[in-house]
Structures are given as structure tokens and as C-alpha cells.
C-alpha positions as CSV (number, residue, x, y, z in Angstrom):
1,M,16.6,-88.9,61.8
2,T,18.8,-90.1,63.8
3,T,22.7,-89.8,62.5
4,I,25.0,-92.7,63.3
5,T,28.9,-92.1,62.9
6,L,31.1,-95.1,63.6
7,D,35.1,-94.3,63.9
8,K,38.0,-95.9,62.1
9,A,38.0,-99.3,64.1
10,A,34.3,-100.1,63.6
11,A,34.6,-99.4,59.7
12,A,37.1,-101.4,59.4
13,K,35.8,-104.2,61.2
14,L,32.2,-104.0,59.3
15,A,34.4,-104.2,56.0
16,E,35.8,-107.2,56.7
17,F,31.9,-108.5,55.8
18,E,31.7,-107.0,52.4
19,P,31.3,-109.3,49.7
20,V,34.2,-110.8,47.9
21,S,33.7,-111.4,44.4
22,L,35.0,-114.7,43.1
23,K,38.2,-115.0,41.1
24,P,40.2,-117.8,39.5
25,Y,42.2,-119.6,41.5
26,F,44.4,-123.2,41.3
27,E,44.3,-125.9,43.9
28,C,46.7,-128.8,44.6
29,K,44.9,-131.9,46.2
30,S,46.1,-135.7,46.8
31,S,44.5,-136.2,43.0
32,G,46.2,-133.4,41.2
33,V,46.6,-129.4,40.5
34,Y,43.4,-128.0,39.1
35,Y,42.9,-124.8,38.1
36,I,39.3,-123.5,38.8
37,A,37.5,-120.8,36.7
38,I,34.4,-118.6,37.0
39,E,31.6,-118.1,34.9
40,A,28.7,-115.3,34.9
41,D,25.4,-116.2,33.7
42,R,22.8,-113.7,32.5
43,D,21.7,-112.2,35.5
44,G,25.0,-111.3,36.7
45,N,25.3,-114.4,39.2
46,V,29.2,-115.9,39.1
47,T,29.8,-119.5,39.8
48,E,32.9,-121.4,39.6
49,K,33.1,-124.0,36.7
50,P,33.8,-127.5,37.1
51,P,37.7,-128.1,37.9
52,L,40.3,-128.4,35.4
53,R,43.2,-130.8,36.1
54,L,46.3,-129.7,35.1
55,S,48.9,-132.5,36.3
56,D,49.7,-134.9,39.2
57,P,50.2,-132.9,42.5
58,I,53.0,-130.8,42.8
59,E,53.4,-128.5,45.6
60,L,55.0,-125.2,45.7
61,I,57.0,-125.2,49.0
62,G,59.1,-122.1,48.1
63,R,61.4,-119.7,45.9
64,G,64.8,-120.4,45.8
65,I,68.3,-118.4,44.2
66,D,71.8,-119.8,43.3
67,G,74.9,-118.2,43.5
68,A,74.4,-116.9,40.2
69,G,71.3,-115.1,40.9
70,N,68.9,-117.5,38.9
71,H,65.9,-117.8,40.6
72,Y,63.8,-120.9,41.0
73,R,60.8,-122.6,42.2
74,I,61.0,-125.4,45.0
75,I,58.5,-128.0,44.1
76,K,57.2,-131.2,45.9
77,W,55.8,-134.1,45.0
78,R,55.4,-138.1,46.3
79,D,57.2,-140.3,43.8
80,S,54.8,-142.5,42.1
81,Y,57.1,-145.6,42.4
82,T,58.9,-145.4,45.9
83,R,55.9,-143.4,47.4
84,Q,58.7,-141.2,49.2
85,S,58.2,-137.2,49.2
86,K,60.9,-135.8,47.2
87,T,61.8,-131.9,46.4
88,A,63.7,-130.3,43.6
89,A,64.6,-126.8,42.2
90,L,62.9,-125.5,38.8
91,A,64.4,-122.9,37.3
92,M,61.9,-120.2,36.5
93,A,63.8,-119.3,33.6
94,E,62.7,-122.8,31.9
95,I,59.0,-122.7,32.9
96,G,56.6,-123.1,30.3
97,T,59.6,-124.3,27.7
98,P,59.6,-127.9,26.6
99,Q,62.7,-128.4,29.2
100,C,60.6,-127.7,31.7
101,W,57.9,-130.2,30.9
102,Q,60.6,-132.8,30.2
103,R,62.1,-132.6,33.4
104,L,58.5,-132.9,35.4
105,Q,58.1,-136.0,33.4
106,S,61.6,-137.1,34.2
107,H,60.4,-137.1,37.9
108,G,57.4,-139.5,37.3
109,L,55.0,-136.5,37.1
110,A,52.2,-136.9,34.9
111,I,50.9,-133.4,33.2
112,K,48.2,-132.5,30.7
113,S,49.3,-132.5,26.9
114,G,46.8,-129.7,25.8
115,R,48.0,-126.1,25.0
116,R,45.7,-124.5,27.5
117,A,46.1,-126.8,30.4
118,R,50.4,-126.0,30.2
119,E,49.6,-122.0,29.9
120,L,47.8,-122.6,33.3
121,L,50.3,-124.8,34.9
122,S,53.0,-122.5,33.7
123,D,51.1,-119.5,35.7
124,Y,50.5,-121.8,38.6
125,L,54.2,-122.8,38.7
126,Q,55.2,-119.3,38.7
127,A,53.0,-117.5,41.0
128,D,50.9,-119.6,43.5
129,G,52.1,-121.2,46.4
130,A,54.7,-120.5,49.2
131,T,57.5,-118.3,48.9
132,T,59.4,-119.5,51.6
133,P,63.5,-118.7,51.0
134,Y,65.6,-121.8,49.8
135,T,69.2,-122.0,48.6
136,V,69.8,-123.4,45.7
137,T,73.3,-125.1,45.1
138,D,74.9,-127.1,42.0
139,K,77.5,-128.6,44.5
140,A,77.4,-130.6,47.7
141,G,79.4,-130.6,50.7
142,W,78.7,-127.8,53.4
143,I,75.9,-125.1,53.0
144,N,74.5,-123.2,55.7
145,G,76.0,-125.3,58.3
146,A,74.0,-128.6,56.6
147,Y,76.2,-131.1,54.8
148,I,74.6,-131.7,51.4
149,L,75.3,-135.4,50.0
150,P,75.6,-135.4,45.9
151,N,72.3,-137.3,45.9
152,G,70.4,-134.4,47.3
153,E,70.1,-135.4,51.4
154,A,70.8,-132.5,53.7
155,L,73.0,-133.7,57.0
156,Q,71.7,-131.4,59.3
157,P,73.1,-130.7,63.0
158,A,71.1,-132.1,65.7
159,D,70.2,-129.1,67.2
160,T,69.4,-127.1,64.3
161,D,65.9,-125.4,63.4
162,N,64.2,-125.9,60.2
163,K,65.5,-122.8,58.4
164,A,69.1,-124.8,57.7
165,A,67.1,-127.6,56.0
166,R,66.1,-125.4,52.9
167,V,68.7,-125.9,50.9
168,I,68.2,-127.9,47.6
169,Y,71.2,-129.7,45.8
170,N,70.6,-128.8,41.5
171,G,73.6,-130.3,40.8
172,D,75.1,-133.3,39.1
173,T,73.0,-136.6,40.1
174,S,74.5,-139.1,38.0
175,Q,75.8,-141.4,41.1
176,Q,72.5,-140.2,43.0
177,A,71.9,-143.7,44.0
178,A,75.2,-145.0,45.1
179,Y,75.3,-142.5,48.1
180,T,73.1,-145.1,50.0
181,V,73.7,-147.0,53.6
182,S,73.8,-150.7,53.8
183,G,74.1,-152.1,57.0
184,S,74.8,-150.7,60.7
185,L,78.0,-148.5,61.5
186,E,78.8,-152.0,63.8
187,D,79.0,-154.0,60.6
188,W,81.1,-151.8,58.8
189,Q,83.4,-151.4,62.0
190,R,83.6,-155.1,62.4
191,E,84.0,-156.1,58.9
192,I,86.1,-153.3,57.5
193,A,87.3,-150.8,59.9
194,A,88.9,-153.3,61.9
195,K,91.2,-154.6,58.9
196,A,92.8,-151.4,59.0
197,A,94.7,-151.9,62.6
198,G,98.0,-152.3,61.7
199,N,97.4,-151.7,57.8
200,S,98.5,-148.4,57.2
201,R,97.4,-148.5,53.1
202,L,93.7,-149.1,54.7
203,C,94.6,-146.6,57.4
204,L,95.3,-143.8,55.0
205,A,92.2,-144.8,52.4
206,I,89.7,-144.6,55.4
207,G,91.3,-141.5,56.5
208,T,91.3,-139.7,53.3
209,A,87.1,-140.1,52.9
210,L,86.7,-138.9,56.4
211,A,89.7,-135.9,56.0
212,A,88.1,-134.4,53.0
213,P,85.2,-132.2,54.7
214,L,88.0,-131.0,57.0
215,L,89.4,-129.0,54.0
216,A,86.6,-126.4,54.4
217,I,86.9,-126.4,58.6
218,L,90.8,-125.6,58.3
219,N,90.9,-124.0,55.5
220,E,93.6,-126.4,54.0
221,Q,94.3,-127.1,50.0
222,N,93.0,-129.5,47.8
223,G,95.1,-132.3,47.1
224,G,95.4,-136.0,47.6
225,F,97.2,-139.1,47.2
226,H,98.0,-141.7,44.3
227,L,98.8,-145.2,45.3
228,Y,101.1,-147.4,43.0
229,G,102.2,-150.7,42.4
230,D,101.6,-154.2,41.2
231,S,98.2,-154.7,39.8
232,S,97.6,-157.5,42.3
233,D,98.7,-156.0,45.6
234,G,95.3,-154.4,46.7
235,K,95.4,-150.8,45.9
236,T,91.7,-151.0,44.2
237,T,90.5,-152.7,47.1
238,A,92.1,-149.7,49.7
239,A,90.0,-147.5,47.4
240,L,86.9,-149.3,47.7
241,V,87.4,-149.6,51.3
242,G,87.8,-146.0,51.7
243,L,84.4,-145.3,49.2
244,S,82.7,-147.4,51.7
245,V,82.6,-144.5,54.5
246,W,80.0,-142.7,51.9
247,G,78.5,-145.3,49.7
248,N,78.1,-147.9,47.8
249,P,81.8,-148.2,46.9
250,A,81.8,-150.1,43.3
251,A,79.1,-147.4,42.3
252,L,81.2,-144.5,43.3
253,K,84.5,-145.7,42.0
254,M,85.5,-143.9,38.8
255,A,88.0,-145.1,36.1
256,W,90.8,-142.2,35.0
257,R,88.9,-142.3,31.5
258,G,87.6,-139.0,30.7
259,T,87.7,-135.5,30.1
260,D,89.1,-132.9,32.2
261,L,85.6,-131.2,31.9
262,G,84.0,-134.2,33.0
263,F,86.1,-134.8,36.2
264,S,85.8,-131.0,37.6
265,N,81.9,-131.8,37.1
266,A,82.4,-134.6,39.5
267,A,84.3,-133.1,41.3
268,L,82.0,-130.2,41.8
269,A,79.3,-132.7,42.8
270,R,81.8,-134.1,45.5
271,N,82.5,-130.8,47.2
272,D,84.2,-131.5,50.5
273,G,84.2,-135.0,49.3
274,L,86.1,-137.5,48.4
275,L,86.8,-138.4,44.8
276,V,88.7,-142.0,43.5
277,L,89.7,-142.5,40.2
278,D,91.0,-146.2,39.5
279,E,93.9,-147.3,37.3
280,I,95.7,-144.6,36.0
281,G,97.0,-146.4,33.2
282,E,94.0,-146.5,31.3
283,A,94.0,-142.5,30.6
284,H,95.8,-140.4,28.2
285,P,98.6,-138.6,29.5
286,K,97.4,-135.1,28.4
287,T,94.1,-135.9,30.3
288,I,96.3,-137.1,33.6
289,S,97.6,-133.4,33.7
290,K,95.4,-131.5,33.2
291,T,92.7,-133.2,35.7
292,A,95.6,-132.8,38.3
293,Y,95.5,-129.4,37.4
294,S,92.2,-128.3,37.4
295,V,90.5,-130.8,39.8
296,I,93.1,-130.4,42.4
297,N,93.0,-126.6,42.1
298,G,89.1,-126.8,42.6
299,K,88.4,-124.1,39.7
300,S,86.8,-124.8,36.7
301,K,87.6,-123.6,32.9
302,I,86.1,-119.8,32.1
303,Q,83.2,-120.9,29.5
304,G,80.9,-118.9,27.4
305,A,77.7,-117.9,28.5
306,K,74.7,-118.7,25.8
307,D,73.3,-115.0,26.2
308,G,76.9,-113.8,26.2
309,G,79.9,-113.0,28.7
310,N,81.0,-115.7,30.9
311,R,79.6,-118.2,32.9
312,T,80.4,-118.0,36.7
313,A,83.4,-120.0,37.4
314,Q,82.8,-123.0,39.7
315,E,84.9,-123.8,42.7
316,W,85.2,-127.0,45.1
317,R,87.3,-128.7,47.5
318,V,87.9,-132.7,47.1
319,L,90.5,-134.8,48.1
320,L,91.6,-137.4,45.6
321,L,92.6,-140.9,45.9
322,S,93.8,-142.3,42.9
323,T,95.5,-145.7,42.0
324,G,98.3,-147.4,39.1
325,E,100.8,-149.8,38.3
326,Y,103.2,-146.4,38.6
327,S,103.7,-143.4,40.3
328,L,102.4,-140.7,38.4
329,Q,106.1,-138.9,37.6
330,A,107.2,-142.4,36.3
331,Y,103.9,-142.9,34.4
332,M,104.3,-139.4,32.7
333,E,107.8,-139.8,31.5
334,R,107.1,-142.7,30.1
335,T,104.9,-141.2,27.6
336,G,107.0,-138.2,27.2
337,E,104.9,-135.8,29.3
338,K,106.4,-133.5,31.9
339,W,105.0,-134.3,35.9
340,E,105.6,-130.6,37.5
341,A,106.6,-129.6,41.1
342,G,103.3,-128.1,41.7
343,Q,101.4,-131.7,40.6
344,A,103.7,-133.7,42.5
345,V,103.3,-131.6,45.9
346,R,99.5,-131.6,45.6
347,L,99.3,-135.5,44.6
348,P,102.1,-137.4,45.8
349,S,102.9,-141.1,44.9
350,I,103.2,-143.8,47.7
351,P,103.9,-147.6,46.9
352,A,101.1,-149.4,47.7
353,A,102.8,-152.6,48.4
354,T,104.1,-153.3,52.2
355,R,104.5,-157.0,53.5
356,Y,101.6,-158.9,51.8
357,G,100.4,-156.5,49.1
358,I,98.8,-153.4,50.8
359,Y,98.9,-155.6,53.8
360,D,101.4,-155.2,56.4
361,T,99.0,-157.7,58.9
362,L,96.0,-160.3,57.5
363,H,93.9,-160.3,60.7
364,G,93.6,-164.2,60.4
365,H,93.4,-164.5,56.3
366,Q,95.1,-167.1,54.6
367,N,96.7,-164.7,52.5
368,G,96.6,-160.6,50.8
369,A,94.5,-161.9,48.3
370,V,92.1,-163.8,50.6
371,L,91.7,-160.6,52.9
372,S,90.8,-158.0,49.7
373,D,88.4,-160.7,48.6
374,H,86.4,-160.7,52.3
375,L,86.8,-156.5,52.2
376,Q,85.3,-156.0,48.6
377,A,82.1,-158.2,49.7
378,A,82.2,-156.6,52.9
379,A,82.0,-153.0,51.1
380,A,79.5,-154.2,49.1
381,Q,77.2,-155.1,51.8
382,Y,78.3,-152.7,54.6
383,H,78.6,-148.8,53.8
384,G,77.3,-145.2,54.3
385,A,76.8,-145.4,57.9
386,A,80.0,-144.4,58.6
387,G,80.0,-140.9,56.4
388,R,76.6,-139.9,57.9
389,A,77.6,-140.7,61.3
390,W,81.0,-138.3,61.0
391,I,79.3,-135.6,59.9
392,A,76.8,-135.6,62.7
393,K,80.0,-135.5,65.0
394,L,81.9,-133.0,63.2
395,Q,78.8,-130.6,63.3
396,Q,79.1,-130.7,67.1
397,T,83.0,-130.5,67.4
398,D,84.9,-127.5,68.0
399,R,87.2,-126.4,65.0
400,Q,90.1,-126.1,67.9
401,A,90.0,-129.7,68.8
402,I,90.7,-130.5,65.0
403,Q,93.4,-128.1,64.4
404,T,95.0,-129.3,67.9
405,A,95.1,-133.4,66.2
406,F,96.3,-131.8,63.3
407,D,99.2,-130.3,65.0
408,A,99.9,-133.4,66.8
409,F,100.5,-135.1,63.5
410,L,102.9,-132.5,61.9
411,A,104.9,-132.3,65.3
412,T,105.8,-135.8,65.0
413,L,107.8,-134.5,61.7
414,P,111.4,-133.7,61.3
415,D,111.9,-130.3,60.1
416,L,110.9,-130.2,56.5
417,N,111.4,-128.2,53.0
418,S,108.9,-125.8,51.9
419,Q,107.5,-128.7,49.3
420,A,107.8,-131.8,51.6
421,A,106.0,-129.8,54.2
422,R,102.9,-129.0,52.1
423,V,102.7,-132.4,51.5
424,S,102.8,-133.3,55.4
425,R,100.0,-130.9,55.7
426,R,97.8,-133.4,53.8
427,F,99.3,-136.7,55.7
428,A,98.5,-134.3,58.7
429,L,94.6,-133.9,57.7
430,V,94.1,-137.6,57.4
431,A,95.8,-138.4,60.8
432,A,93.5,-135.7,62.3
433,A,90.2,-136.9,61.0
434,L,91.1,-140.8,62.0
435,E,91.9,-139.7,65.6
436,L,88.8,-137.6,66.3
437,A,86.9,-140.6,64.6
438,A,88.0,-143.3,66.6
439,D,84.5,-143.9,67.7
440,I,83.3,-143.9,64.1
441,T,85.8,-146.3,63.2
442,G,86.4,-148.1,66.5
443,L,90.3,-148.0,65.8
444,A,92.0,-147.3,69.2
445,V,93.3,-144.0,69.5
446,G,96.7,-143.7,68.1
447,V,96.1,-146.6,65.3
448,G,95.2,-144.3,62.8
449,M,97.8,-141.5,63.5
450,A,100.8,-144.5,63.6
451,G,99.1,-145.8,60.0
452,V,99.3,-142.6,58.2
453,K,102.8,-141.9,59.5
454,Q,104.0,-145.1,58.1
455,C,102.7,-143.9,54.6
456,F,104.3,-140.8,55.2
457,D,107.7,-142.3,56.3
458,D,107.5,-144.4,52.9
459,W,106.9,-141.2,50.6
460,Y,109.4,-139.5,52.3
461,S,112.0,-142.2,51.9
462,L,111.7,-142.1,48.4
463,N,111.3,-138.6,48.1
464,G,114.1,-137.3,50.2
465,A,114.0,-133.7,51.5
466,G,115.6,-131.9,48.8
467,K,113.2,-129.8,46.8
468,Y,111.1,-131.7,43.8
469,E,112.7,-129.4,41.3
470,D,116.2,-130.0,42.5
471,R,115.8,-133.9,42.5
472,R,114.0,-133.7,39.1
473,I,117.0,-131.5,37.4
474,I,119.8,-133.7,38.8
475,E,118.1,-137.1,37.8
476,A,117.6,-135.7,34.7
477,A,121.1,-135.0,34.3
478,A,122.3,-138.4,35.7
479,A,120.1,-140.1,33.0
480,F,121.7,-138.3,30.5
481,M,125.2,-139.0,31.3
482,A,124.6,-142.6,31.8
483,R,123.4,-142.9,28.6
484,F,125.8,-141.1,26.6
485,A,129.1,-140.2,28.6
486,D,130.8,-143.0,26.6
487,T,129.2,-143.0,23.5
488,A,130.2,-141.0,20.0
489,R,128.2,-138.0,21.3
490,F,131.3,-136.8,22.9
491,A,134.5,-136.4,20.8
492,N,138.0,-136.9,22.1
493,W,139.3,-133.6,23.7
494,N,142.0,-133.0,20.9
495,T,139.6,-134.3,17.7
496,D,136.9,-132.5,15.9
497,Y,133.7,-134.1,16.2
498,T,132.4,-136.7,14.1
499,D,128.8,-138.0,15.2
500,R,126.0,-135.9,13.9
501,D,124.4,-136.1,17.7
502,H,127.4,-134.2,18.7
503,A,126.7,-133.5,22.5
504,G,130.4,-132.1,23.1
505,Y,134.0,-133.1,24.2
506,K,135.2,-135.3,26.6
507,R,138.1,-134.1,28.5
508,P,140.4,-136.7,30.3
509,A,141.4,-136.3,34.0
510,Q,145.3,-135.8,32.3
511,Y,144.3,-132.7,30.7
512,H,143.2,-130.7,33.5
513,A,146.0,-130.8,35.9
514,A,144.0,-128.2,38.8
515,S,141.1,-130.8,38.5
516,M,140.6,-133.7,40.7
517,A,142.6,-136.6,39.8
518,D,141.0,-139.6,37.8
519,I,137.8,-137.5,36.8
520,D,136.9,-136.8,33.6
521,E,135.3,-133.6,32.4
522,Y,132.4,-133.9,29.8
523,W,132.2,-130.0,28.0
524,I,128.6,-129.8,26.7
525,I,127.2,-127.2,24.1
526,P,124.5,-125.2,25.0
527,P,121.7,-126.6,22.8
528,V,122.2,-130.1,24.6
529,F,122.6,-129.4,27.8
530,E,119.5,-127.0,28.2
531,S,117.3,-129.4,26.3
532,E,118.6,-132.8,27.2
533,V,121.0,-132.9,30.1
534,I,118.2,-130.5,32.2
535,N,115.2,-131.4,30.6
536,N,114.2,-127.7,29.5
537,A,113.9,-126.6,32.9
538,D,115.2,-122.9,33.8
539,T,119.1,-122.7,33.3
540,A,120.2,-120.5,35.6
541,K,118.2,-122.5,38.2
542,A,119.5,-125.8,37.2
543,C,123.6,-124.5,37.0
544,T,122.8,-123.5,41.0
545,V,121.4,-127.0,41.8
546,L,124.2,-128.8,39.9
547,H,126.9,-126.4,40.8
548,G,125.6,-126.7,44.5
549,I,126.2,-130.2,44.6
550,G,129.9,-130.2,43.2
551,W,129.0,-131.2,39.9
552,L,129.2,-128.3,37.7
553,M,132.1,-126.1,37.5
554,R,131.8,-122.3,37.1
555,G,134.2,-120.6,34.6
556,K,137.4,-118.6,35.6
557,D,135.4,-115.1,34.8
558,N,132.2,-116.7,37.4
559,R,129.8,-117.7,34.4
560,W,128.3,-121.0,33.8
561,K,130.0,-121.3,30.4
562,H,133.6,-122.0,29.8
563,K,135.2,-121.5,26.6
564,K,136.8,-123.8,24.5
565,R,139.7,-122.3,21.9
566,G,137.8,-122.3,18.4
567,K,134.6,-124.3,19.8
568,G,132.6,-121.8,21.6
569,R,131.5,-121.8,25.2
570,F,130.7,-124.9,26.9
571,Y,128.9,-126.2,30.3
572,V,131.2,-128.3,32.3
573,L,130.0,-131.5,34.7
574,V,133.0,-133.0,36.3
575,G,132.5,-136.8,36.2
576,V,130.0,-138.9,35.0
577,E,128.3,-139.3,38.2
578,P,126.7,-136.7,40.8
579,P,129.3,-136.8,43.7
580,E,128.1,-138.8,46.4
581,D,126.4,-137.5,49.2
582,D,127.2,-138.8,52.4
583,T,125.3,-137.4,55.1
584,D,123.2,-140.1,55.4
585,N,126.3,-142.4,56.2
586,D,127.2,-140.9,59.5
């Protein structure tokens, strides 16, 4: 008898032909997802049972994980209404729960209602299909080199491979249908962008829309602009023109009405994008204040998680374009609220009116109202193409080219204090975007920068070079003195006060020989000075500011408060109005 010895390679090859036992399996076909079970007869013969249909076709194309470490299955299906292929991230923690079935059905997918069918479908969704890795994100913007629109569309670099496309947007889709393309880029250039030539506010609106994706590239802070003026001067039209860069402007525009949490969610969905809030007069002042801080600061509130601890804080980058009848400072003060320096720097107020409402030139139209009607109709018809073309260009543009355009605008400005300098960087971002996007907008090089420079000059002429906090202190003191200097709130120097709203004493010029002739002194009691005159600002800072312009006297003992015999100590202002600044008259 001959014995045959097999080496390891031959034995392995022979093992390939060993019988394989049948096992149950899932199958996804064009007609649906099926489960194929097996059964054995009395003789031990194993056969497949007829397929059990579980649902409409649901292809499992990968697995994903989000920034918080949550895991997902990435599913793909064909929409029964549009016949288009769609993808979504299905949270593994929800698979098998009513929320899971509801979400699948919300996508138009029919699933069997029986308990056994849903148990099997749960097994399929968790364990079957491909394991290709995906990134799951709940915010739009730049992710792995791609730019994600809030409708889930991933705009990819032209020279990339398919790996960069493995990003699934799992955030707010309430305005998904608004991020669409209508008409061609040439249509948009001709009917909308061309009208921005010579119109600084339209340049600002289009430039702000284009500048939003540059925040991450240049590592600039969140912020924006507030356009204010009469209700009929075209502010909303400018906002719609800016939104036409990205999609249907009427659907994308949001009102100031809402909660700060709602606005935070909206900002997250527009990460690296533009957020427009129209008509500030419809909002509560506290909402405005909270929104300015939460949205522009780019961080969500700390919120508790269901299973204990806190949810992962969300962050975003966004440019905000706001409109209203009044400047933000004026609006807040009319309702008794404060508009702090940090808010004013992040969201500067710019007057909308120029020559014809927001327009400097009408481009052949009869008046500003007719031009506004044209722009609104055109924006409804032509939108979305410019934003996609702009992202494609940015994905091929070197960062240094963007920085160079940014620096070029700053070089045109005078030396600025820290607060004005921070505001100027936002204008520079907008100017850089317009210059680099000249082939996208169709505007000649230099036109966009000139328009933005005009907007900056108009803001600067109203806000000056002085620090915002300093101006607020001086303005508050001037407003108080204008109202009360000649009223009974100030008692005569040599008499006791009689008014119950006593503010202090008026010391006529003849009683203080050492002071300037014909200028009265106002001795103000500390509680009134601190709460009304300087409007609860930091007292030491306010005294320094008012003394620095020659309005507040310092005492002989180098203290801010002066002693009046038998009456206590007082702050002393020399004159009803702050001393005039003649530096601009040279």
C-alpha cells in the first residue's frame, strides 16, 4: 500500500474544496431586503427557505463615527419619489427602536411591521454590509478637504479621490431644499452681481457671503455686519442678494424672532457659511443680546446629557448679516438694554442709506425701488451657482494668495486703535473675497475692494478712532447733563437741596476763581454719578476717560471725589458739555 504525503500548500489547496455548510443570510436586491433562512429535513439535508422580505432596498455602504464618538451605519437607498440615490447616517444606538423605524419611514422606506421582521432587519442593519469608514458631522462647512452644504451636498476638490467624499452630514436639514441651484452662473453675474458695481452695500452683502468660507482658512474670528435704516431703503434686498450666492434667498433668510438656542443650531448648520437675520425690530432685546454673544462667539451652551454629565459643546464659524431700522446700540438703548463693546466690535452697525436708498447708482433703472424689485426677482430665479463655483476655486487657491488680498485692504487704512483694527479685519476679509472672486462675480478687479472701503469709511466716520467704551462713557455723561444740568436736580451752591431726585450742586463761575471764567461746575453725588452719569460703567475707568478729555476735575489730594464742607464728597464736571475736540478742524 502506497502512502501519499501532502505538503502544507497542497493540503491548503485541497481544503478549498471541502464542503461548506449552509447558513442563514441577508440579501439586498432591487426589490428589497430579504432574509434567507435554512431548514433541515429528517435525513439531515439542509435547504434554503423562501426569502422573507423585510423592507424596501437599504444598502449598507459603510460605518461612521462622529466627533463625540457615536457610531453609525451608513445607508443608501433610492428615493421612491425623485428616483435619486440618497445616503444617511443611522445611529447604531437607535437601531431596533421606534425612533429607528420612524426615521427610515421618514425617508420613504417601507418596512415590515411584524416583530420577527423588524428583529431580523435590526440584525441586518447592525452586522451586514460594507465597513467602509465614513466621517459623520452635524455641522456644515470644511470637513476633510470637502465643503459640506447644509443640504448634505459635499463639494469635493477636482483632483481628489473618493476617500474625501466619505463625509455624511447628519445635522439640521430644515432648510435643505433652499440650498439649490437655479439658473447659470452667467445669469447670476448679469442680472445680480453686475448691479453691485458702484453700489457699496451690495458689494458688502455679496462679499460677506463669499467671505464666510475664508474664516477657517485665515483663522479669523466670527462676526458680521448690521445694516440699518428706513424700512424702504433696500436693506432686505441687499440681504437677499448676498444669500443668492448660496441658494434660494427667500427660503434661506431668517427672521430675528426666535431663541438663542435656535439661532445656535442654525449657526451650526451654516458653519463656515452665511447666516442672515432680517428685521431686528421683530426680536426681543434679550434675544438680540444673547444671539450676538452665542452665535458670534461660536460656541453652544453647556447642556446636560440624558445619561448624565454634559453634552459635547458645539463650535462653529459663521458670518452674520443683520438688518433693522436702527443701529444695534440705538435699538438696545431704546429698550433699556446695554450693547457692550465686544458685541459692537463683532457686529458693527453700518447705515444702509447712500444716495438712492442703499444704492449709489441705479444701473439704468428708474429709481431705487425699481432696482430692488429687479434684484429680488432675479435672486429668486438665479441662485446657488456662484457659491459652488467659489468653493471649487478656493479648493485650488493657495492660502498665501488669500492672505495677500487680505493684507492689501488693511494697507489702505490709517493707523487704528485695537477695537477699530478688529473691525477692519472683517472688512478686509470681505474685500479679499471679492477681489479673489472677480471671475465668479464678473466684477472688475478693484470694484469690490472700493465698495467695501466705502462701507468701512462710513462706519469709521460714525464711530471714530476712539475706543468704543470711551465713547459710550462720554456720550452717557453728555446725555445726562443735557437733560438735567438746568433742572431742580442741581441745587444752588449755597443752599440745601429740595428736589427728592437730588443729583448735586451747581457752582457758578464766580465762586471758583481758580477755574476757567464763565464755566460752571457741577458737583455730583456718587450714587447719581455712578448709576446715571456714567451708566454703571467701571468708575475708575470712567473717571480716567472724563478727566482725560478735560471734563472731570481731580481733587487736590489726587482723588476723584472732591469734599464739600458739610455735604460729603462729590465728583465734579466742569461745564455742561464735554470740552470740544478741535483736532479734526486743522
